[in-house]
N, C-alpha and C positions, 0 to 999 in steps of 0.2 A: 808370331804376331798374327792376331786375328783381324780379318777384314770386316768383322761385325762392328758397326758403329753404335755406341750406346746413345740412347735418347736421353738428354739431360732435361729433367722436368724442373720448372721454375715455379715457385709459389707466388701467385698473384693475389692482390687484395683489391676488393671492390667497395670503396667507400662511396656513399651516396649523399648528395647535398643539393639544396636549393639556394644556397648562399646564406641562409639563416639557420636552418636545421641541418643536422648531420647524423648519418648512420654509419658507425664504424664497423668494418669487417675485421674481426679478430682472428678468424679461422683461415681465410684465404682459400685458394683453389689451385691445384697444380695443373699446369698446362705445358705442352712442349714448346710453344712459341707465342709471340704476341698476337698473331691472328686468331689463334684458338682462345686466347684470353679475351679478345674483343667480342667474340661470339658468346663467351660466358657472361660478359658484361650485359649483353642484351637479355640473357636469361635472368640475371639478377634484377634488372629493371622490371621485367615482366612478372617475376615472382613477387616482388615488392608491391607492385600495383594490384596483383591478385589478393595479396594478404590484407590490403587496406582498400577494399572496394568502394567505401564511402568517400574517400578523399578524391578530389577532382582536379587539383592543380598540378598535375604531373609535368606539364610543359616546362616548368622552371627547374625541374630536377635533372641532375646528371649523375652518371656513375663515373667516378675517378678511378682509373685503373693504375695500380702501382705494382712494380715487381718486388722481389724479395730483398732488394737493396734500397727500397723506398724511393725509387725513381718513378715519376709519373710517366706512364706509357701513353695514355690517351684519356680523353673525357668522352663519354658516350651519352647523348641526351636520351632521357627516358622515352620521349616520343618516337624514337627510332624503333622501339620495341613494340609499338602499337601498330597493328596492321593498317596499311594505307586505306583500306576500305572504311575504317572508322576514324581515321586521322587525316583529313584532307590537307591540313597544313604540312605535315611531313611528306605527303605524296607530292604536293606542289614543289616543296624544296628539293626533293629527290629528282623530280622532272627538270627543274631549273639547273641542277648540277649536271645532269646528263646532257642537256642542250647546250650548256656552256662549252662542252668539249666536242660539239658536233657543228659543222662538219669538221673532220680532222684536218688540221693545217698541213698543207704539203707545199714545200718551197717552190715547186714548179707551177703552182696554181696562182693565177693573177685575176684580180677583179677588173672588169672592163666597164 
């Protein structure tokens, strides 16, 4: 018996939509886990925006990530793929998410 554990690659599909239009991913991309697939979703959004530089309404678009059994893993907004320096809305949202979890709650801490 071998102690070597095989890495099982799953094919993920990255369909893009704004609720009206739809771009179907027929090829997919193999990744070892969901986290890597979510990183790939950001690259899909970035590549799509680069391929259509004259289109400006990317804020309404999302990448819908599906596994090889057609289960939706996540939706990733296109604007998460835009650097915060050129996307203040995404930067503000990310900051709000960070501050919601700060300060960390500790059961022994009381407000006076």
